[in-house]
MARTOR-91589 format. One record per residue (C-alpha): residue number from 1; residue in three letters; x, y, z. Coordinates in pm, 1 decimal. Example, Ala and Ser with C-alpha at 12.3 -4.5 7.8 and 13.67 -1.06 7.14 Angstrom:
BEGIN
> 1 ALA 1230.0 -450.0 780.0 $
> 2 SER 1367.0 -106.0 714.0 $
//
This chain:
BEGIN
> 1 MET -9.2 2222.3 613.1 $
> 2 ARG -197.0 1927.7 719.9 $
> 3 LEU 5.2 1608.9 561.5 $
> 4 ALA -121.0 1276.7 629.1 $
> 5 SER -78.7 912.6 554.0 $
> 6 TYR -422.0 685.9 481.5 $
> 7 ASN -451.3 346.6 367.7 $
> 8 VAL -717.5 257.7 225.9 $
> 9 GLU -749.3 -97.6 143.2 $
> 10 ASN -893.5 -13.6 -268.8 $
> 11 LEU -1087.8 212.6 -317.0 $
> 12 PHE -1387.0 25.9 -537.3 $
> 13 ASN -1243.5 -245.3 -626.4 $
> 14 ARG -983.8 -552.1 -422.8 $
> 15 ALA -876.2 -907.4 -538.0 $
> 16 LYS -1197.9 -1132.3 -403.7 $
> 17 ALA -828.0 -1332.6 -184.7 $
> 18 MET -836.1 -1021.1 3.6 $
> 19 ASN -1195.7 -985.4 72.6 $
> 20 LEU -1204.2 -1332.8 262.2 $
> 21 GLU -1258.0 -1341.3 576.9 $
> 22 GLY -913.9 -1338.2 805.1 $
> 23 TRP -579.6 -1479.1 652.5 $
> 24 ALA -640.5 -1868.6 699.7 $
> 25 GLU -864.9 -1835.9 366.8 $
> 26 GLY -720.0 -1528.1 147.7 $
> 27 ARG -376.8 -1620.7 239.8 $
> 28 PRO -265.5 -1936.7 79.3 $
> 29 VAL -459.8 -1809.3 -244.3 $
> 30 LEU -232.4 -1522.1 -273.5 $
> 31 GLU 70.2 -1691.3 -147.6 $
> 32 SER 26.8 -1975.9 -506.5 $
> 33 PHE -113.9 -1710.9 -728.5 $
> 34 ALA 229.1 -1474.1 -641.9 $
> 35 ARG 413.7 -1791.9 -678.1 $
> 36 LEU 260.3 -1897.6 -992.4 $
> 37 ASN 298.2 -1598.5 -1132.5 $
> 38 GLN 654.6 -1605.7 -1071.6 $
> 39 MET 778.8 -1891.6 -1203.0 $
> 40 LEU 565.7 -1783.4 -1556.5 $
> 41 GLY 834.0 -1525.1 -1602.5 $
> 42 GLU 1077.7 -1766.6 -1655.0 $
> 43 PRO 1172.8 -1836.1 -1988.0 $
> 44 ILE 1295.0 -2216.2 -1927.9 $
> 45 TYR 1032.9 -2404.5 -1796.7 $
> 46 THR 1133.9 -2759.6 -1646.5 $
> 47 ASP 1002.2 -3094.0 -1567.8 $
> 48 GLN 1002.0 -3021.5 -1227.2 $
> 49 ASP 933.3 -2657.7 -1234.2 $
> 50 LYS 592.8 -2825.9 -1497.0 $
> 51 ALA 479.5 -3075.8 -1229.6 $
> 52 GLN 489.1 -2762.7 -943.0 $
> 53 MET 320.2 -2494.4 -1247.3 $
> 54 VAL 56.5 -2842.8 -1223.3 $
> 55 LYS 33.2 -2821.9 -847.3 $
> 56 LEU -7.8 -2439.3 -844.3 $
> 57 LEU -302.7 -2486.2 -1067.5 $
> 58 THR -511.4 -2719.4 -882.4 $
> 59 GLU -449.1 -2522.7 -576.1 $
> 60 LEU -615.3 -2158.2 -734.7 $
> 61 GLY -899.9 -2361.6 -941.0 $
> 62 LEU -851.4 -2431.7 -1228.2 $
> 63 SER -727.5 -2763.2 -1298.7 $
> 64 LYS -1056.7 -2809.8 -1484.0 $
> 65 SER -1097.5 -2449.8 -1683.9 $
> 66 ASP -900.2 -2116.1 -1677.5 $
> 67 LYS -1126.0 -1934.9 -1485.4 $
> 68 GLY -1193.2 -2047.2 -1135.2 $
> 69 PRO -1244.3 -1863.4 -837.3 $
> 70 PHE -1056.8 -1658.4 -779.3 $
> 71 VAL -746.1 -1613.8 -997.5 $
> 72 ILE -839.3 -1647.3 -1438.1 $
> 73 LEU -576.6 -1756.8 -1647.1 $
> 74 ARG -566.9 -1567.7 -1990.6 $
> 75 GLN -404.6 -1742.7 -2302.7 $
> 76 ASN -392.5 -1501.9 -2553.1 $
> 77 ARG -177.6 -1712.7 -2845.3 $
> 78 GLY -4.3 -1988.8 -2784.4 $
> 79 SER -91.5 -2291.6 -2510.4 $
> 80 LEU 93.2 -2290.8 -2157.5 $
> 81 VAL -144.6 -2570.7 -2062.9 $
> 82 LYS -368.8 -2866.9 -2245.1 $
> 83 ARG -626.9 -3058.5 -2035.3 $
> 84 PRO -681.6 -3386.2 -2197.3 $
> 85 LYS -1044.9 -3538.7 -2216.7 $
> 86 ALA -932.1 -3840.2 -2061.9 $
> 87 GLY -888.6 -3554.2 -1729.9 $
> 88 GLY -606.3 -3373.1 -1593.8 $
> 89 LEU -320.8 -3113.8 -1622.9 $
> 90 GLU -30.9 -3078.9 -1818.5 $
> 91 ILE 207.7 -2784.1 -1897.1 $
> 92 VAL 302.0 -2811.3 -2241.3 $
> 93 ALA 461.3 -2463.3 -2332.7 $
> 94 ASN 809.0 -2491.3 -2263.2 $
> 95 GLY 914.6 -2105.6 -2170.2 $
> 96 ARG 724.0 -1796.4 -2139.4 $
> 97 THR 804.1 -1747.6 -2493.8 $
> 98 GLU 619.1 -1992.2 -2627.9 $
> 99 TRP 261.3 -1846.3 -2510.1 $
> 100 VAL 127.7 -1563.4 -2513.6 $
> 101 GLY -102.3 -1431.9 -2137.0 $
> 102 SER -140.2 -1377.0 -1788.3 $
> 103 LEU -277.3 -1517.9 -1469.4 $
> 104 GLU -491.0 -1239.8 -1333.9 $
> 105 LEU -700.4 -1193.6 -939.5 $
> 106 ILE -1044.7 -1157.9 -994.8 $
> 107 GLU -1196.3 -832.2 -856.6 $
> 108 ALA -1466.6 -835.8 -600.6 $
> 109 PRO -1612.9 -521.3 -544.9 $
> 110 VAL -1602.6 -324.5 -198.8 $
> 111 ASP -1870.8 -264.5 8.8 $
> 112 LEU -2053.0 6.7 -89.9 $
> 113 GLU -2093.5 201.6 239.7 $
> 114 ALA -1700.8 79.3 330.2 $
> 115 MET -1651.6 332.2 14.8 $
> 116 ARG -1849.6 575.3 144.3 $
> 117 ASN -1630.2 543.5 537.8 $
> 118 THR -1330.4 530.6 349.7 $
> 119 ALA -1435.1 886.8 174.7 $
> 120 ARG -1532.1 1027.6 539.3 $
> 121 VAL -1263.4 937.2 673.7 $
> 122 MET -1031.9 1166.6 356.9 $
> 123 ILE -1304.5 1444.2 426.6 $
> 124 ASP -1291.6 1474.7 783.7 $
> 125 LEU -948.6 1489.7 752.1 $
> 126 GLN -888.2 1851.1 655.9 $
> 127 ALA -552.1 1760.4 485.2 $
> 128 ASP -349.1 1960.4 199.0 $
> 129 VAL -132.6 1626.7 88.6 $
> 130 LEU -231.8 1312.7 150.9 $
> 131 ALA -68.4 962.7 113.0 $
> 132 VAL -289.0 684.5 -36.7 $
> 133 VAL -109.3 361.2 7.0 $
> 134 GLU -343.4 58.8 -121.3 $
> 135 ALA -514.9 224.1 -407.6 $
> 136 GLU -610.5 87.9 -735.9 $
> 137 SER -460.3 302.9 -1025.5 $
> 138 ARG -449.6 650.4 -1035.5 $
> 139 PRO -821.4 638.9 -1252.7 $
> 140 ALA -986.0 466.2 -920.2 $
> 141 LEU -779.9 728.7 -749.0 $
> 142 ARG -916.5 1024.5 -942.4 $
> 143 ASP -1324.1 902.0 -975.0 $
> 144 PHE -1312.3 849.0 -604.7 $
> 145 ASN -1229.6 1212.8 -467.3 $
> 146 THR -1485.0 1317.5 -796.7 $
> 147 GLU -1780.2 997.2 -760.2 $
> 148 ILE -1729.4 980.7 -437.5 $
> 149 ILE -1617.3 1292.5 -216.5 $
> 150 GLY -1795.3 1487.4 -389.6 $
> 151 ALA -2109.8 1282.9 -310.2 $
> 152 LEU -2090.7 1277.4 35.4 $
> 153 GLY -2049.7 1727.4 -7.5 $
> 154 GLY -1651.0 1705.8 47.5 $
> 155 PRO -1402.6 1936.4 -88.0 $
> 156 LEU -1229.9 1797.3 -369.0 $
> 157 TYR -889.3 1773.0 -412.1 $
> 158 ARG -738.2 1951.3 -663.4 $
> 159 HIS -415.8 1716.7 -724.8 $
> 160 VAL -470.6 1335.3 -754.8 $
> 161 MET -135.9 1148.5 -831.4 $
> 162 LEU -79.9 755.4 -781.0 $
> 163 ILE 226.2 608.8 -1053.1 $
> 164 ASP 168.1 185.6 -1121.1 $
> 165 GLY 431.9 12.0 -927.1 $
> 166 ASN 532.1 -369.5 -935.4 $
> 167 ASP 283.7 -530.2 -709.7 $
> 168 THR 11.7 -706.7 -958.5 $
> 169 ARG -239.8 -653.6 -698.1 $
> 170 GLY -387.3 -339.0 -740.5 $
> 171 ILE -251.8 -199.3 -425.6 $
> 172 ASP 3.2 96.5 -542.4 $
> 173 VAL 101.6 423.8 -310.4 $
> 174 GLY -68.2 815.9 -388.4 $
> 175 LEU -69.4 1146.0 -297.0 $
> 176 MET -366.3 1406.8 -335.5 $
> 177 THR -321.4 1780.9 -263.5 $
> 178 ALA -547.7 2056.2 -205.3 $
> 179 GLU -527.2 2333.2 -446.3 $
> 180 GLY -273.2 2622.7 -363.6 $
> 181 TYR -7.6 2271.4 -322.2 $
> 182 PRO -1.6 2200.7 -692.1 $
> 183 ILE 208.2 1828.9 -722.7 $
> 184 GLY 557.1 1904.0 -911.4 $
> 185 GLN 876.2 1705.5 -966.5 $
> 186 MET 826.8 1314.7 -952.3 $
> 187 ARG 1015.8 1046.3 -901.4 $
> 188 SER 938.0 639.9 -872.6 $
> 189 HIS 1157.0 415.1 -727.5 $
> 190 VAL 1014.4 81.6 -873.3 $
> 191 ASP 1339.9 -19.9 -1050.2 $
> 192 ASP 1557.0 12.2 -792.6 $
> 193 VAL 1734.6 -373.2 -796.2 $
> 194 SER 1858.9 -509.0 -529.4 $
> 195 ALA 2210.1 -739.0 -541.7 $
> 196 ASN 1990.4 -995.6 -705.9 $
> 197 GLY 1844.3 -826.8 -960.6 $
> 198 GLU 1535.2 -826.4 -804.8 $
> 199 PRO 1337.7 -536.5 -773.3 $
> 200 ILE 1386.1 -414.1 -407.1 $
> 201 PHE 1051.1 -223.9 -322.2 $
> 202 SER 718.4 -430.9 -365.3 $
> 203 ARG 485.7 -187.9 -447.9 $
> 204 ASP 774.0 139.2 -494.8 $
> 205 CYS 916.9 439.1 -266.8 $
> 206 ALA 730.6 720.6 -518.6 $
> 207 GLN 942.3 1074.4 -441.7 $
> 208 PHE 660.8 1350.5 -486.6 $
> 209 GLN 757.2 1738.3 -502.3 $
> 210 ILE 571.3 1956.0 -375.7 $
> 211 PRO 621.7 2401.6 -395.2 $
> 212 LEU 555.3 2579.7 -34.9 $
> 213 PRO 312.9 2849.2 -185.7 $
> 214 SER 353.5 3173.5 63.5 $
> 215 GLY 518.3 3256.9 363.7 $
> 216 LYS 821.4 3203.8 481.5 $
> 217 GLN 943.0 2944.7 329.9 $
> 218 LYS 865.1 3066.2 -27.2 $
> 219 ASP 1065.2 2915.7 -305.9 $
> 220 LYS 1136.0 2595.1 -75.5 $
> 221 GLN 960.8 2282.9 -147.3 $
> 222 LEU 860.1 1950.6 92.7 $
> 223 ILE 950.7 1613.5 -14.2 $
> 224 VAL 714.5 1358.5 8.3 $
> 225 LEU 826.3 898.8 -31.4 $
> 226 VAL 534.2 762.3 -6.0 $
> 227 ASN 597.4 368.1 101.7 $
> 228 HIS 390.4 67.9 133.9 $
> 229 LEU 716.1 -186.6 278.2 $
> 230 LYS 674.2 -574.8 255.6 $
> 231 SER 375.3 -752.5 522.5 $
> 232 LYS 459.6 -968.1 696.6 $
> 233 GLY 163.9 -1181.2 569.6 $
> 234 PHE 318.7 -1399.6 256.1 $
> 235 GLY 661.6 -1602.5 234.9 $
> 236 SER 860.5 -1669.0 572.5 $
> 237 LEU 868.6 -1468.0 868.8 $
> 238 ALA 1237.0 -1388.2 799.0 $
> 239 ALA 1186.8 -1350.6 401.8 $
> 240 SER 908.0 -1061.7 504.5 $
> 241 ALA 1214.1 -952.5 720.6 $
> 242 LYS 1511.5 -891.9 561.5 $
> 243 LYS 1236.8 -781.5 222.6 $
> 244 ARG 1133.8 -515.4 446.5 $
> 245 LEU 1458.0 -444.5 549.9 $
> 246 ALA 1642.1 -453.4 235.5 $
> 247 GLN 1405.9 -140.9 183.2 $
> 248 ALA 1454.8 33.0 470.4 $
> 249 GLU 1831.8 13.5 355.7 $
> 250 ARG 1689.0 200.6 59.6 $
> 251 ILE 1434.1 459.9 171.4 $
> 252 LYS 1802.7 501.8 432.6 $
> 253 VAL 2027.8 598.3 106.9 $
> 254 ILE 1740.5 815.1 -79.3 $
> 255 TYR 1681.6 982.6 197.5 $
> 256 GLN 2001.5 1054.0 277.4 $
> 257 GLU 2115.2 1190.7 -98.9 $
> 258 LEU 1781.1 1435.2 -96.2 $
> 259 VAL 1991.1 1617.8 249.0 $
> 260 ALA 2323.2 1581.0 61.5 $
> 261 GLN 2122.6 1803.3 -181.5 $
> 262 GLY 1963.7 2054.1 55.9 $
> 263 GLU 1633.8 1970.8 141.6 $
> 264 ALA 1544.4 2057.3 472.6 $
> 265 TYR 1142.9 1931.2 435.7 $
> 266 ILE 1152.9 1561.0 386.0 $
> 267 ALA 845.9 1283.1 533.9 $
> 268 VAL 870.5 918.0 450.9 $
> 269 VAL 566.3 856.7 532.4 $
> 270 GLY 303.5 518.6 454.9 $
> 271 ASP 247.7 193.7 620.4 $
> 272 PHE 589.5 -8.9 685.2 $
> 273 ASN 428.5 -306.6 845.4 $
> 274 ASP 618.5 -322.2 1145.7 $
> 275 THR 656.5 -147.9 1461.8 $
> 276 PRO 936.8 139.7 1578.7 $
> 277 ASP 1134.9 -179.4 1821.3 $
> 278 SER 1171.7 -384.6 1467.9 $
> 279 ALA 1489.8 -525.0 1335.6 $
> 280 PRO 1397.2 -448.8 971.5 $
> 281 LEU 1297.6 -34.6 1042.6 $
> 282 GLU 1608.7 13.7 1221.6 $
> 283 PRO 1751.9 161.4 907.7 $
> 284 LEU 1539.9 446.7 931.3 $
> 285 LEU 1434.5 497.4 1336.2 $
> 286 LYS 1827.1 497.4 1384.5 $
> 287 GLY 2049.9 541.8 1125.6 $
> 288 THR 1885.1 834.0 1033.3 $
> 289 GLU 1787.4 1208.3 1168.8 $
> 290 LEU 1457.8 1063.1 1092.0 $
> 291 LYS 1171.8 1158.1 1362.6 $
> 292 ASP 852.5 976.1 1424.4 $
> 293 ALA 555.2 1218.5 1389.6 $
> 294 PHE 386.2 986.4 1705.2 $
> 295 VAL 720.0 1120.8 1899.5 $
> 296 HIS 656.5 1509.4 1923.6 $
> 297 PRO 474.6 1636.4 2203.8 $
> 298 ALA 166.4 1805.0 2050.1 $
> 299 PHE 62.6 1466.0 1865.1 $
> 300 ASP -205.1 1318.8 2081.1 $
> 301 ASP -238.8 906.5 2003.2 $
> 302 GLY -559.9 852.8 2098.0 $
> 303 GLY -507.0 644.8 2398.6 $
> 304 TYR -404.9 374.4 2162.9 $
> 305 PRO -24.8 308.7 2029.8 $
> 306 GLY -134.1 153.9 1779.9 $
> 307 THR -272.2 219.9 1357.7 $
> 308 PHE -401.5 -103.4 1270.0 $
> 309 ASP -623.5 -397.4 1370.7 $
> 310 THR -671.9 -312.9 1783.7 $
> 311 CYS -392.3 -20.2 1773.4 $
> 312 LYS -238.1 -237.7 2063.5 $
> 313 ALA 173.1 -135.5 2027.0 $
> 314 ALA 238.9 -410.5 1837.0 $
> 315 ASN 12.6 -306.6 1555.4 $
> 316 LYS 169.5 81.9 1493.4 $
> 317 ILE 261.3 0.3 1144.5 $
> 318 ASP 172.0 342.6 939.0 $
> 319 TYR 364.1 608.6 981.7 $
> 320 LEU 457.6 971.7 945.4 $
> 321 LEU 846.3 1013.4 1003.5 $
> 322 LEU 1033.3 1370.9 952.0 $
> 323 SER 1376.7 1470.8 859.3 $
> 324 PRO 1432.4 1720.3 1133.3 $
> 325 ALA 1362.5 2096.8 971.8 $
> 326 LEU 999.0 1933.7 934.2 $
> 327 PHE 997.4 1754.0 1270.8 $
> 328 ALA 1031.7 2129.8 1462.8 $
> 329 THR 760.5 2256.2 1304.0 $
> 330 VAL 500.9 1985.5 1374.6 $
> 331 THR 244.7 2244.4 1577.5 $
> 332 ALA -34.8 1900.4 1598.8 $
> 333 GLY -75.0 1543.0 1559.6 $
> 334 GLY -337.3 1267.6 1549.7 $
> 335 VAL -500.3 931.5 1489.9 $
> 336 TRP -814.0 969.7 1252.5 $
> 337 ARG -977.3 620.4 1404.7 $
> 338 LYS -1335.1 698.4 1296.6 $
> 339 GLY -1341.4 489.0 992.7 $
> 340 MET -1187.2 169.9 1169.9 $
> 341 TRP -1370.1 -115.0 1283.8 $
> 342 PRO -1356.4 -89.8 1680.5 $
> 343 GLY -1451.0 -376.1 1805.4 $
> 344 SER -1774.3 -463.5 2012.0 $
> 345 LYS -1724.6 -567.4 2407.1 $
> 346 PRO -1576.7 -351.6 2452.3 $
> 347 LYS -1609.8 -57.8 2177.5 $
> 348 ARG -1235.4 151.6 2206.2 $
> 349 TRP -1332.6 429.5 1961.1 $
> 350 ASP -1623.6 671.9 1823.7 $
> 351 VAL -1709.7 588.4 1498.0 $
> 352 TYR -1910.9 708.5 1194.0 $
> 353 PRO -2292.7 583.6 1280.1 $
> 354 GLN -2279.4 411.0 925.8 $
> 355 LEU -1994.6 180.1 1127.8 $
> 356 ASP -2264.9 -72.4 1209.7 $
> 357 LYS -2034.2 -407.8 1142.7 $
> 358 LYS -1708.9 -468.8 1029.6 $
> 359 GLU -1822.1 -476.7 708.8 $
> 360 ASN -1849.6 -119.6 664.6 $
> 361 ALA -1486.6 -45.8 785.2 $
> 362 GLY -1322.3 212.5 613.5 $
> 363 SER -986.5 32.2 649.6 $
> 364 ASP -845.8 -223.4 857.1 $
> 365 HIS -600.8 140.7 968.2 $
> 366 ALA -621.4 454.2 1075.2 $
> 367 ALA -481.7 774.2 900.5 $
> 368 VAL -199.8 940.2 1108.3 $
> 369 TRP -140.1 1324.0 1003.5 $
> 370 VAL 54.3 1665.9 1150.2 $
> 371 ASP 4.7 1997.6 1103.2 $
> 372 LEU 321.1 2135.7 1027.3 $
> 373 ASP 381.6 2514.5 1044.5 $
> 374 LEU 525.6 2648.1 711.0 $
//
């Protein structure tokens, strides 16, 4: 069996603000959007809240219209705002129950060749079980499988599943499996909460059960926990690290519960947004028996220790963490970078011929894989 994980950075559509060149442009938009969305959900809007909402709406380009360059304000019933003819912006609702509507990010299509390069990576991986990070929805994942992978002549994944998570930007985690590897029981952890009642997972820690079809492990199963931990890109670094730590601690508990239930083959995979030596990942990498596939003697990192952007050690953020019994079955592993922009001075790794400019990259992330003797 080949197990892999790949952050695809959306398949068909992506929030327009996330397509801006560099964090300097896109980050303020997404931060203002997240903050305003949080405030709009409050049952009561204080005068201080209203003043802050006006400020955020203005920053998002919504002072004169419900449609800005990156965000749409939908007021379906009742009104949140009033825009007097004399100018200005006023919050007229006194709480969430006084209006029905939403704040939504405007989406833009992913570059066509980038889309195809994403598919080429997924085809060349030849994974039997592929964890996918940052996919829009199950229909998008399903259609990408049939319309893009299929159009390029690749073998289609037989089973495709994605459970909608906590993120409003359409960057969820899912699983695709080949013929002979049906997806069994599934469990979402979107409702796992911390002591203050806030959701622990920014997206989800989606739990998938894969029955092992034949051979010496017949009647056993593989459990895959697919994750996308809190990024460093939004909010303070300290707050982001605290969130990732809480997420890692919760995953540790989930893993230990599975072990206590007698599960031997467990993989915790995905984009963890931090390095192996970081404090937030200590609960997983030092507090459990999980082993990073990268340290297996049969694993080939291709000459670069990282998985994101320039693939330096500081960019090692994508993981295949394996339980001891699963780690013992590894026969090979590696990092697939042909869909990543390699830089130009110098060119760091070989890429697809169709990847001739940075915008055509399938993702900023490499795919990681292992072969398991199961």
